[in-house]
N, C-alpha and C positions, 0 to 999 in steps of 0.2 A: 417517276419512283417515289418522293418525300413528296406523297400527296396520300400515298396508304402510310405510310411509315408517319405523319403529322396529321392521322382525317380532320381536327378543327380549324385549321385552315380557310374553311370554307366560312364556318360562323364567324369566323375572327375577319374577317376581309367585308361581310354583312353588315356587322358593327361597325367598325368606320368608316363603313359611306353610311350610313342609316346615323351615324352622330356626325356626320358635314356636313353642321348648319352656318357657313357664310350662303348662303344666297346666290353665289357667282349666277350666274346662264355664262358660257359659252359665245361668244362671237360670231369667231367664227360661219358657224355650220346656220344661222339666220342673217350673218352679212352675204354667204354664197345662197337663202335663198330666193335671200330676198332680189338678185344677181339675175335666178332666174326668170322669178316672176312678174317682177314690175314691169320688160321688158311684155310678156304674153303676156296683161295685159294692158298692157299702153296699145299690141299691134290688135287685139280684141275688140276693144273700144274704138279704135281709128278707124279695122278696115273689116271692122261685125258686117255692117252690111255687103259689103262687098261680096263679100268670105263669103257670107252666106246665100246666097243670089248665082253664084262660083258651084258651091254646091249642090244646091237644089240642080242649075244643070245637070249638072254631073250626074246629081242621082235620077233623074228623066231619062239620062238620055243610055242610061244603065237599066232599068226598065222598061225601057223601049226599045235596045236594037237587037239583034239577034248573033251578036255579042262581040262586033269590034268598035274597042270607045271612040272619039274622034277627037280630038285640044284645037 
């Protein structure tokens, strides 16, 4: 209801956002991304060849099979 009474709230909040020049970057989201990406990269570097071979074998089985995949 207050949005209808005061239509300038959006302009005022955008002005406050634009005037924030502190240059601070939130560290939390960057740490969360790092906690996800770094183990994935290490795993791909470590097991990349084995994983690639396994996936190729499975793909060939899917292409050549009659519908049943055996592991």
